[in-house]
mmJSON file of the N, C-alpha and C atoms, coordinates in Angstrom:
{"data_MODEL":{"atom_site":{
"group_PDB":["ATOM","ATOM","ATOM","ATOM","ATOM","ATOM","ATOM","ATOM","ATOM","ATOM","ATOM","ATOM","ATOM","ATOM","ATOM","ATOM","ATOM","ATOM","ATOM","ATOM","ATOM","ATOM","ATOM","ATOM","ATOM","ATOM","ATOM","ATOM","ATOM","ATOM","ATOM","ATOM","ATOM","ATOM","ATOM","ATOM","ATOM","ATOM","ATOM","ATOM","ATOM","ATOM","ATOM","ATOM","ATOM","ATOM","ATOM","ATOM","ATOM","ATOM","ATOM","ATOM","ATOM","ATOM","ATOM","ATOM","ATOM","ATOM","ATOM","ATOM","ATOM","ATOM","ATOM","ATOM","ATOM","ATOM","ATOM","ATOM","ATOM","ATOM","ATOM","ATOM","ATOM","ATOM","ATOM","ATOM","ATOM","ATOM","ATOM","ATOM","ATOM","ATOM","ATOM","ATOM","ATOM","ATOM","ATOM","ATOM","ATOM","ATOM","ATOM","ATOM","ATOM","ATOM","ATOM","ATOM","ATOM","ATOM","ATOM","ATOM","ATOM","ATOM","ATOM","ATOM","ATOM","ATOM","ATOM","ATOM","ATOM","ATOM","ATOM","ATOM","ATOM","ATOM","ATOM","ATOM","ATOM","ATOM","ATOM","ATOM","ATOM","ATOM","ATOM","ATOM","ATOM","ATOM","ATOM","ATOM","ATOM","ATOM","ATOM","ATOM","ATOM","ATOM","ATOM","ATOM","ATOM","ATOM","ATOM","ATOM","ATOM","ATOM","ATOM","ATOM","ATOM","ATOM","ATOM","ATOM","ATOM","ATOM","ATOM","ATOM","ATOM","ATOM","ATOM","ATOM","ATOM","ATOM","ATOM","ATOM","ATOM","ATOM","ATOM","ATOM","ATOM","ATOM","ATOM","ATOM","ATOM","ATOM","ATOM","ATOM","ATOM","ATOM","ATOM","ATOM","ATOM","ATOM","ATOM","ATOM","ATOM","ATOM","ATOM","ATOM","ATOM","ATOM","ATOM","ATOM","ATOM","ATOM","ATOM","ATOM","ATOM","ATOM","ATOM","ATOM","ATOM","ATOM","ATOM","ATOM","ATOM"],
"id":[1,2,3,4,5,6,7,8,9,10,11,12,13,14,15,16,17,18,19,20,21,22,23,24,25,26,27,28,29,30,31,32,33,34,35,36,37,38,39,40,41,42,43,44,45,46,47,48,49,50,51,52,53,54,55,56,57,58,59,60,61,62,63,64,65,66,67,68,69,70,71,72,73,74,75,76,77,78,79,80,81,82,83,84,85,86,87,88,89,90,91,92,93,94,95,96,97,98,99,100,101,102,103,104,105,106,107,108,109,110,111,112,113,114,115,116,117,118,119,120,121,122,123,124,125,126,127,128,129,130,131,132,133,134,135,136,137,138,139,140,141,142,143,144,145,146,147,148,149,150,151,152,153,154,155,156,157,158,159,160,161,162,163,164,165,166,167,168,169,170,171,172,173,174,175,176,177,178,179,180,181,182,183,184,185,186,187,188,189,190,191,192,193,194,195,196,197,198,199,200,201],
"type_symbol":["N","C","C","N","C","C","N","C","C","N","C","C","N","C","C","N","C","C","N","C","C","N","C","C","N","C","C","N","C","C","N","C","C","N","C","C","N","C","C","N","C","C","N","C","C","N","C","C","N","C","C","N","C","C","N","C","C","N","C","C","N","C","C","N","C","C","N","C","C","N","C","C","N","C","C","N","C","C","N","C","C","N","C","C","N","C","C","N","C","C","N","C","C","N","C","C","N","C","C","N","C","C","N","C","C","N","C","C","N","C","C","N","C","C","N","C","C","N","C","C","N","C","C","N","C","C","N","C","C","N","C","C","N","C","C","N","C","C","N","C","C","N","C","C","N","C","C","N","C","C","N","C","C","N","C","C","N","C","C","N","C","C","N","C","C","N","C","C","N","C","C","N","C","C","N","C","C","N","C","C","N","C","C","N","C","C","N","C","C","N","C","C","N","C","C","N","C","C","N","C","C"],
"label_atom_id":["N","CA","C","N","CA","C","N","CA","C","N","CA","C","N","CA","C","N","CA","C","N","CA","C","N","CA","C","N","CA","C","N","CA","C","N","CA","C","N","CA","C","N","CA","C","N","CA","C","N","CA","C","N","CA","C","N","CA","C","N","CA","C","N","CA","C","N","CA","C","N","CA","C","N","CA","C","N","CA","C","N","CA","C","N","CA","C","N","CA","C","N","CA","C","N","CA","C","N","CA","C","N","CA","C","N","CA","C","N","CA","C","N","CA","C","N","CA","C","N","CA","C","N","CA","C","N","CA","C","N","CA","C","N","CA","C","N","CA","C","N","CA","C","N","CA","C","N","CA","C","N","CA","C","N","CA","C","N","CA","C","N","CA","C","N","CA","C","N","CA","C","N","CA","C","N","CA","C","N","CA","C","N","CA","C","N","CA","C","N","CA","C","N","CA","C","N","CA","C","N","CA","C","N","CA","C","N","CA","C","N","CA","C","N","CA","C","N","CA","C","N","CA","C","N","CA","C","N","CA","C","N","CA","C"],
"label_alt_id":[null,null,null,null,null,null,null,null,null,null,null,null,null,null,null,null,null,null,null,null,null,null,null,null,null,null,null,null,null,null,null,null,null,null,null,null,null,null,null,null,null,null,null,null,null,null,null,null,null,null,null,null,null,null,null,null,null,null,null,null,null,null,null,null,null,null,null,null,null,null,null,null,null,null,null,null,null,null,null,null,null,null,null,null,null,null,null,null,null,null,null,null,null,null,null,null,null,null,null,null,null,null,null,null,null,null,null,null,null,null,null,null,null,null,null,null,null,null,null,null,null,null,null,null,null,null,null,null,null,null,null,null,null,null,null,null,null,null,null,null,null,null,null,null,null,null,null,null,null,null,null,null,null,null,null,null,null,null,null,null,null,null,null,null,null,null,null,null,null,null,null,null,null,null,null,null,null,null,null,null,null,null,null,null,null,null,null,null,null,null,null,null,null,null,null,null,null,null,null,null,null],
"label_comp_id":["PHE","PHE","PHE","LYS","LYS","LYS","VAL","VAL","VAL","LYS","LYS","LYS","PHE","PHE","PHE","VAL","VAL","VAL","GLU","GLU","GLU","GLY","GLY","GLY","PHE","PHE","PHE","THR","THR","THR","GLN","GLN","GLN","ILE","ILE","ILE","PHE","PHE","PHE","ASP","ASP","ASP","ALA","ALA","ALA","SER","SER","SER","ASN","ASN","ASN","ASN","ASN","ASN","LEU","LEU","LEU","THR","THR","THR","LEU","LEU","LEU","ASP","ASP","ASP","ASN","ASN","ASN","THR","THR","THR","ASP","ASP","ASP","PHE","PHE","PHE","SER","SER","SER","GLY","GLY","GLY","LYS","LYS","LYS","GLU","GLU","GLU","LEU","LEU","LEU","ASP","ASP","ASP","CYS","CYS","CYS","LEU","LEU","LEU","ILE","ILE","ILE","ASP","ASP","ASP","ILE","ILE","ILE","GLU","GLU","GLU","LYS","LYS","LYS","VAL","VAL","VAL","TYR","TYR","TYR","GLY","GLY","GLY","PRO","PRO","PRO","LEU","LEU","LEU","ASN","ASN","ASN","ASP","ASP","ASP","LYS","LYS","LYS","TYR","TYR","TYR","GLY","GLY","GLY","LEU","LEU","LEU","VAL","VAL","VAL","CYS","CYS","CYS","LYS","LYS","LYS","ILE","ILE","ILE","PHE","PHE","PHE","GLN","GLN","GLN","VAL","VAL","VAL","ARG","ARG","ARG","VAL","VAL","VAL","LEU","LEU","LEU","GLU","GLU","GLU","GLU","GLU","GLU","PRO","PRO","PRO","CYS","CYS","CYS","MET","MET","MET","PHE","PHE","PHE","THR","THR","THR"],
"label_asym_id":["A","A","A","A","A","A","A","A","A","A","A","A","A","A","A","A","A","A","A","A","A","A","A","A","A","A","A","A","A","A","A","A","A","A","A","A","A","A","A","A","A","A","A","A","A","A","A","A","A","A","A","A","A","A","A","A","A","A","A","A","A","A","A","A","A","A","A","A","A","A","A","A","A","A","A","A","A","A","A","A","A","A","A","A","A","A","A","A","A","A","A","A","A","A","A","A","A","A","A","A","A","A","A","A","A","A","A","A","A","A","A","A","A","A","A","A","A","A","A","A","A","A","A","A","A","A","A","A","A","A","A","A","A","A","A","A","A","A","A","A","A","A","A","A","A","A","A","A","A","A","A","A","A","A","A","A","A","A","A","A","A","A","A","A","A","A","A","A","A","A","A","A","A","A","A","A","A","A","A","A","A","A","A","A","A","A","A","A","A","A","A","A","A","A","A","A","A","A","A","A","A"],
"label_entity_id":["1","1","1","1","1","1","1","1","1","1","1","1","1","1","1","1","1","1","1","1","1","1","1","1","1","1","1","1","1","1","1","1","1","1","1","1","1","1","1","1","1","1","1","1","1","1","1","1","1","1","1","1","1","1","1","1","1","1","1","1","1","1","1","1","1","1","1","1","1","1","1","1","1","1","1","1","1","1","1","1","1","1","1","1","1","1","1","1","1","1","1","1","1","1","1","1","1","1","1","1","1","1","1","1","1","1","1","1","1","1","1","1","1","1","1","1","1","1","1","1","1","1","1","1","1","1","1","1","1","1","1","1","1","1","1","1","1","1","1","1","1","1","1","1","1","1","1","1","1","1","1","1","1","1","1","1","1","1","1","1","1","1","1","1","1","1","1","1","1","1","1","1","1","1","1","1","1","1","1","1","1","1","1","1","1","1","1","1","1","1","1","1","1","1","1","1","1","1","1","1","1"],
"label_seq_id":[1,1,1,2,2,2,3,3,3,4,4,4,5,5,5,6,6,6,7,7,7,8,8,8,9,9,9,10,10,10,11,11,11,12,12,12,13,13,13,14,14,14,15,15,15,16,16,16,17,17,17,18,18,18,19,19,19,20,20,20,21,21,21,22,22,22,23,23,23,24,24,24,25,25,25,26,26,26,27,27,27,28,28,28,29,29,29,30,30,30,31,31,31,32,32,32,33,33,33,34,34,34,35,35,35,36,36,36,37,37,37,38,38,38,39,39,39,40,40,40,41,41,41,42,42,42,43,43,43,44,44,44,45,45,45,46,46,46,47,47,47,48,48,48,49,49,49,50,50,50,51,51,51,52,52,52,53,53,53,54,54,54,55,55,55,56,56,56,57,57,57,58,58,58,59,59,59,60,60,60,61,61,61,62,62,62,63,63,63,64,64,64,65,65,65,66,66,66,67,67,67],
"pdbx_PDB_ins_code":[null,null,null,null,null,null,null,null,null,null,null,null,null,null,null,null,null,null,null,null,null,null,null,null,null,null,null,null,null,null,null,null,null,null,null,null,null,null,null,null,null,null,null,null,null,null,null,null,null,null,null,null,null,null,null,null,null,null,null,null,null,null,null,null,null,null,null,null,null,null,null,null,null,null,null,null,null,null,null,null,null,null,null,null,null,null,null,null,null,null,null,null,null,null,null,null,null,null,null,null,null,null,null,null,null,null,null,null,null,null,null,null,null,null,null,null,null,null,null,null,null,null,null,null,null,null,null,null,null,null,null,null,null,null,null,null,null,null,null,null,null,null,null,null,null,null,null,null,null,null,null,null,null,null,null,null,null,null,null,null,null,null,null,null,null,null,null,null,null,null,null,null,null,null,null,null,null,null,null,null,null,null,null,null,null,null,null,null,null,null,null,null,null,null,null,null,null,null,null,null,null],
"Cartn_x":[106.296,107.318,105.597,106.336,105.083,104.456,103.006,102.793,102.348,102.582,102.171,101.476,99.977,99.877,100.224,100.176,101.049,99.36,99.46,97.895,98.635,97.894,98.062,98.797,99.885,100.373,100.456,99.951,99.892,98.4,97.824,95.549,96.464,94.49,94.328,92.912,92.915,91.844,90.97,89.784,89.304,88.991,88.648,88.377,88.001,87.129,86.573,86.895,88.539,89.804,87.772,88.164,87.263,88.872,89.231,89.179,88.969,89.757,88.649,90.17,89.0,89.979,90.477,89.145,89.369,90.691,91.378,92.856,92.598,92.633,92.359,93.064,92.522,93.81,93.992,95.002,95.698,95.706,95.957,96.271,95.385,96.538,95.72,95.062,95.638,94.55,95.515,95.581,96.167,96.878,97.05,97.679,98.207,97.866,98.726,99.075,100.279,100.908,101.881,101.459,102.776,103.541,104.998,106.723,107.308,107.93,109.149,110.303,111.227,112.739,113.503,113.875,114.678,115.889,116.161,117.279,117.552,118.915,118.784,120.283,119.941,121.409,122.347,122.52,123.892,124.735,125.696,125.267,125.914,124.545,124.641,124.244,125.088,123.908,124.905,125.303,125.263,123.758,123.226,121.773,121.695,120.633,120.605,119.071,118.695,117.293,116.928,115.279,115.257,114.356,114.448,114.412,113.167,111.665,110.41,109.375,108.893,107.665,106.37,105.146,104.488,102.766,102.648,102.229,100.89,100.296,99.128,98.995,97.84,97.688,96.443,95.707,94.586,94.691,93.61,93.701,92.3,92.96,91.544,91.112,89.688,88.874,89.432,90.283,90.489,91.716,91.4,92.109,93.677,94.48,96.254,96.049,97.289,97.391,98.804,99.99,100.449,100.022,100.452,100.558,101.485],
"Cartn_y":[89.229,89.707,88.981,89.656,88.754,90.108,90.157,90.818,90.343,90.863,90.377,90.932,91.499,91.764,92.329,93.89,93.809,94.09,92.892,94.218,95.25,96.485,97.973,98.781,98.122,98.872,99.574,98.164,98.398,98.59,100.289,100.039,100.187,98.722,98.373,98.524,99.924,100.633,99.106,99.884,98.965,100.227,99.747,100.596,101.89,101.653,103.122,104.45,103.509,104.395,104.347,103.455,103.15,102.633,102.257,101.908,100.036,99.297,98.501,97.541,96.424,95.384,94.484,94.098,92.617,92.286,91.05,90.848,89.521,91.114,90.52,89.869,89.348,87.761,89.179,88.881,89.471,89.059,88.153,87.229,87.581,87.976,87.984,89.213,89.928,91.743,92.486,94.146,95.268,95.873,96.106,97.338,98.372,99.556,100.788,101.006,100.898,101.245,102.051,102.22,103.814,102.756,102.423,102.474,102.917,102.809,102.22,101.847,102.49,101.079,101.613,100.451,100.779,100.392,99.577,99.785,98.291,98.609,98.062,96.642,95.397,94.422,93.901,92.919,92.035,93.104,91.843,90.392,89.717,89.109,87.914,86.951,85.487,84.388,85.636,85.809,86.786,87.426,87.892,88.941,90.32,90.738,91.56,92.43,92.513,93.199,93.829,94.958,95.641,95.085,96.043,96.134,96.974,95.786,97.885,97.716,98.257,98.537,99.398,97.588,99.024,99.274,100.737,101.275,101.046,101.119,101.343,100.451,100.075,99.539,99.809,100.224,100.602,98.822,98.382,97.033,97.473,97.503,98.101,97.336,96.885,95.961,96.074,96.36,96.23,94.164,93.272,92.13,92.979,91.865,92.377,91.265,92.774,92.508,91.169,91.004,89.983,88.699,87.883,86.394,85.334],
"Cartn_z":[92.041,93.444,94.756,95.919,96.624,98.157,97.972,98.62,100.371,101.091,102.41,102.973,103.922,104.508,105.661,106.479,107.955,108.675,109.012,110.212,111.067,110.943,112.067,111.205,110.214,109.541,107.75,106.69,105.598,104.899,105.071,104.638,103.17,103.464,102.622,101.879,99.955,99.777,98.983,98.868,97.396,96.567,94.941,93.933,93.819,95.021,95.834,96.472,96.806,97.415,99.246,99.458,100.935,102.069,102.928,103.478,103.558,103.292,104.008,105.186,105.966,106.53,106.547,105.985,105.264,104.08,104.941,104.268,102.698,101.885,100.744,99.475,98.78,98.34,97.019,96.835,95.43,94.278,94.382,92.853,92.084,90.964,89.601,89.451,90.49,90.524,90.626,89.239,89.368,90.192,91.582,92.917,92.062,93.177,93.334,94.683,95.394,95.511,96.112,97.831,98.311,98.693,98.31,99.358,99.151,100.113,100.913,100.453,99.408,99.537,100.607,101.846,102.701,102.64,101.562,100.96,100.116,99.312,98.396,98.37,98.059,97.813,97.456,97.503,96.73,96.105,95.532,94.926,96.546,96.222,97.09,96.193,96.192,95.25,93.435,93.323,92.237,91.807,92.435,92.526,92.891,93.277,93.413,94.406,94.352,95.196,95.947,96.191,96.962,98.311,99.266,100.357,100.307,100.755,100.346,101.045,102.338,102.856,102.371,102.182,101.132,102.487,101.982,103.048,103.263,101.608,100.861,100.009,99.651,98.716,98.234,97.136,96.587,95.281,95.91,94.937,93.585,92.83,91.337,90.349,89.814,89.881,88.333,87.519,86.188,86.407,85.401,86.487,86.127,86.371,85.908,84.249,84.072,82.537,82.418,83.713,83.801,83.975,83.688,83.823,84.576],
"occupancy":[1.0,1.0,1.0,1.0,1.0,1.0,1.0,1.0,1.0,1.0,1.0,1.0,1.0,1.0,1.0,1.0,1.0,1.0,1.0,1.0,1.0,1.0,1.0,1.0,1.0,1.0,1.0,1.0,1.0,1.0,1.0,1.0,1.0,1.0,1.0,1.0,1.0,1.0,1.0,1.0,1.0,1.0,1.0,1.0,1.0,1.0,1.0,1.0,1.0,1.0,1.0,1.0,1.0,1.0,1.0,1.0,1.0,1.0,1.0,1.0,1.0,1.0,1.0,1.0,1.0,1.0,1.0,1.0,1.0,1.0,1.0,1.0,1.0,1.0,1.0,1.0,1.0,1.0,1.0,1.0,1.0,1.0,1.0,1.0,1.0,1.0,1.0,1.0,1.0,1.0,1.0,1.0,1.0,1.0,1.0,1.0,1.0,1.0,1.0,1.0,1.0,1.0,1.0,1.0,1.0,1.0,1.0,1.0,1.0,1.0,1.0,1.0,1.0,1.0,1.0,1.0,1.0,1.0,1.0,1.0,1.0,1.0,1.0,1.0,1.0,1.0,1.0,1.0,1.0,1.0,1.0,1.0,1.0,1.0,1.0,1.0,1.0,1.0,1.0,1.0,1.0,1.0,1.0,1.0,1.0,1.0,1.0,1.0,1.0,1.0,1.0,1.0,1.0,1.0,1.0,1.0,1.0,1.0,1.0,1.0,1.0,1.0,1.0,1.0,1.0,1.0,1.0,1.0,1.0,1.0,1.0,1.0,1.0,1.0,1.0,1.0,1.0,1.0,1.0,1.0,1.0,1.0,1.0,1.0,1.0,1.0,1.0,1.0,1.0,1.0,1.0,1.0,1.0,1.0,1.0,1.0,1.0,1.0,1.0,1.0,1.0],
"B_iso_or_equiv":[0.0,0.0,0.0,0.0,0.0,0.0,0.0,0.0,0.0,0.0,0.0,0.0,0.0,0.0,0.0,0.0,0.0,0.0,0.0,0.0,0.0,0.0,0.0,0.0,0.0,0.0,0.0,0.0,0.0,0.0,0.0,0.0,0.0,0.0,0.0,0.0,0.0,0.0,0.0,0.0,0.0,0.0,0.0,0.0,0.0,0.0,0.0,0.0,0.0,0.0,0.0,0.0,0.0,0.0,0.0,0.0,0.0,0.0,0.0,0.0,0.0,0.0,0.0,0.0,0.0,0.0,0.0,0.0,0.0,0.0,0.0,0.0,0.0,0.0,0.0,0.0,0.0,0.0,0.0,0.0,0.0,0.0,0.0,0.0,0.0,0.0,0.0,0.0,0.0,0.0,0.0,0.0,0.0,0.0,0.0,0.0,0.0,0.0,0.0,0.0,0.0,0.0,0.0,0.0,0.0,0.0,0.0,0.0,0.0,0.0,0.0,0.0,0.0,0.0,0.0,0.0,0.0,0.0,0.0,0.0,0.0,0.0,0.0,0.0,0.0,0.0,0.0,0.0,0.0,0.0,0.0,0.0,0.0,0.0,0.0,0.0,0.0,0.0,0.0,0.0,0.0,0.0,0.0,0.0,0.0,0.0,0.0,0.0,0.0,0.0,0.0,0.0,0.0,0.0,0.0,0.0,0.0,0.0,0.0,0.0,0.0,0.0,0.0,0.0,0.0,0.0,0.0,0.0,0.0,0.0,0.0,0.0,0.0,0.0,0.0,0.0,0.0,0.0,0.0,0.0,0.0,0.0,0.0,0.0,0.0,0.0,0.0,0.0,0.0,0.0,0.0,0.0,0.0,0.0,0.0,0.0,0.0,0.0,0.0,0.0,0.0],
"pdbx_formal_charge":[null,null,null,null,null,null,null,null,null,null,null,null,null,null,null,null,null,null,null,null,null,null,null,null,null,null,null,null,null,null,null,null,null,null,null,null,null,null,null,null,null,null,null,null,null,null,null,null,null,null,null,null,null,null,null,null,null,null,null,null,null,null,null,null,null,null,null,null,null,null,null,null,null,null,null,null,null,null,null,null,null,null,null,null,null,null,null,null,null,null,null,null,null,null,null,null,null,null,null,null,null,null,null,null,null,null,null,null,null,null,null,null,null,null,null,null,null,null,null,null,null,null,null,null,null,null,null,null,null,null,null,null,null,null,null,null,null,null,null,null,null,null,null,null,null,null,null,null,null,null,null,null,null,null,null,null,null,null,null,null,null,null,null,null,null,null,null,null,null,null,null,null,null,null,null,null,null,null,null,null,null,null,null,null,null,null,null,null,null,null,null,null,null,null,null,null,null,null,null,null,null],
"auth_seq_id":[1,1,1,2,2,2,3,3,3,4,4,4,5,5,5,6,6,6,7,7,7,8,8,8,9,9,9,10,10,10,11,11,11,12,12,12,13,13,13,14,14,14,15,15,15,16,16,16,17,17,17,18,18,18,19,19,19,20,20,20,21,21,21,22,22,22,23,23,23,24,24,24,25,25,25,26,26,26,27,27,27,28,28,28,29,29,29,30,30,30,31,31,31,32,32,32,33,33,33,34,34,34,35,35,35,36,36,36,37,37,37,38,38,38,39,39,39,40,40,40,41,41,41,42,42,42,43,43,43,44,44,44,45,45,45,46,46,46,47,47,47,48,48,48,49,49,49,50,50,50,51,51,51,52,52,52,53,53,53,54,54,54,55,55,55,56,56,56,57,57,57,58,58,58,59,59,59,60,60,60,61,61,61,62,62,62,63,63,63,64,64,64,65,65,65,66,66,66,67,67,67],
"auth_comp_id":["PHE","PHE","PHE","LYS","LYS","LYS","VAL","VAL","VAL","LYS","LYS","LYS","PHE","PHE","PHE","VAL","VAL","VAL","GLU","GLU","GLU","GLY","GLY","GLY","PHE","PHE","PHE","THR","THR","THR","GLN","GLN","GLN","ILE","ILE","ILE","PHE","PHE","PHE","ASP","ASP","ASP","ALA","ALA","ALA","SER","SER","SER","ASN","ASN","ASN","ASN","ASN","ASN","LEU","LEU","LEU","THR","THR","THR","LEU","LEU","LEU","ASP","ASP","ASP","ASN","ASN","ASN","THR","THR","THR","ASP","ASP","ASP","PHE","PHE","PHE","SER","SER","SER","GLY","GLY","GLY","LYS","LYS","LYS","GLU","GLU","GLU","LEU","LEU","LEU","ASP","ASP","ASP","CYS","CYS","CYS","LEU","LEU","LEU","ILE","ILE","ILE","ASP","ASP","ASP","ILE","ILE","ILE","GLU","GLU","GLU","LYS","LYS","LYS","VAL","VAL","VAL","TYR","TYR","TYR","GLY","GLY","GLY","PRO","PRO","PRO","LEU","LEU","LEU","ASN","ASN","ASN","ASP","ASP","ASP","LYS","LYS","LYS","TYR","TYR","TYR","GLY","GLY","GLY","LEU","LEU","LEU","VAL","VAL","VAL","CYS","CYS","CYS","LYS","LYS","LYS","ILE","ILE","ILE","PHE","PHE","PHE","GLN","GLN","GLN","VAL","VAL","VAL","ARG","ARG","ARG","VAL","VAL","VAL","LEU","LEU","LEU","GLU","GLU","GLU","GLU","GLU","GLU","PRO","PRO","PRO","CYS","CYS","CYS","MET","MET","MET","PHE","PHE","PHE","THR","THR","THR"],
"auth_asym_id":["A","A","A","A","A","A","A","A","A","A","A","A","A","A","A","A","A","A","A","A","A","A","A","A","A","A","A","A","A","A","A","A","A","A","A","A","A","A","A","A","A","A","A","A","A","A","A","A","A","A","A","A","A","A","A","A","A","A","A","A","A","A","A","A","A","A","A","A","A","A","A","A","A","A","A","A","A","A","A","A","A","A","A","A","A","A","A","A","A","A","A","A","A","A","A","A","A","A","A","A","A","A","A","A","A","A","A","A","A","A","A","A","A","A","A","A","A","A","A","A","A","A","A","A","A","A","A","A","A","A","A","A","A","A","A","A","A","A","A","A","A","A","A","A","A","A","A","A","A","A","A","A","A","A","A","A","A","A","A","A","A","A","A","A","A","A","A","A","A","A","A","A","A","A","A","A","A","A","A","A","A","A","A","A","A","A","A","A","A","A","A","A","A","A","A","A","A","A","A","A","A"],
"auth_atom_id":["N","CA","C","N","CA","C","N","CA","C","N","CA","C","N","CA","C","N","CA","C","N","CA","C","N","CA","C","N","CA","C","N","CA","C","N","CA","C","N","CA","C","N","CA","C","N","CA","C","N","CA","C","N","CA","C","N","CA","C","N","CA","C","N","CA","C","N","CA","C","N","CA","C","N","CA","C","N","CA","C","N","CA","C","N","CA","C","N","CA","C","N","CA","C","N","CA","C","N","CA","C","N","CA","C","N","CA","C","N","CA","C","N","CA","C","N","CA","C","N","CA","C","N","CA","C","N","CA","C","N","CA","C","N","CA","C","N","CA","C","N","CA","C","N","CA","C","N","CA","C","N","CA","C","N","CA","C","N","CA","C","N","CA","C","N","CA","C","N","CA","C","N","CA","C","N","CA","C","N","CA","C","N","CA","C","N","CA","C","N","CA","C","N","CA","C","N","CA","C","N","CA","C","N","CA","C","N","CA","C","N","CA","C","N","CA","C","N","CA","C","N","CA","C","N","CA","C","N","CA","C","N","CA","C"],
"pdbx_PDB_model_num":[1,1,1,1,1,1,1,1,1,1,1,1,1,1,1,1,1,1,1,1,1,1,1,1,1,1,1,1,1,1,1,1,1,1,1,1,1,1,1,1,1,1,1,1,1,1,1,1,1,1,1,1,1,1,1,1,1,1,1,1,1,1,1,1,1,1,1,1,1,1,1,1,1,1,1,1,1,1,1,1,1,1,1,1,1,1,1,1,1,1,1,1,1,1,1,1,1,1,1,1,1,1,1,1,1,1,1,1,1,1,1,1,1,1,1,1,1,1,1,1,1,1,1,1,1,1,1,1,1,1,1,1,1,1,1,1,1,1,1,1,1,1,1,1,1,1,1,1,1,1,1,1,1,1,1,1,1,1,1,1,1,1,1,1,1,1,1,1,1,1,1,1,1,1,1,1,1,1,1,1,1,1,1,1,1,1,1,1,1,1,1,1,1,1,1,1,1,1,1,1,1]
}}}
C-alpha cells in the first residue's frame, strides 16, 4: 500500500492517541486506519482495485510483521 498524508484532511495519531501534526514516516510501521472505500474499478489491463480515502491513521509502536 502507498499511504499519502493529505494536509487538512488526514488526521495522524501516535500510539497514545495524541494528534500529531508532523509528517510521520510510515515505512516499516504498523498502522491502524479509518478508511472510506470510494469506488471499485476494473478490469483495467486485467487488474482490479480500490480507491480509498484515509481519514485517520494511528501509528502503532510495534514493528510491522510484513516486509
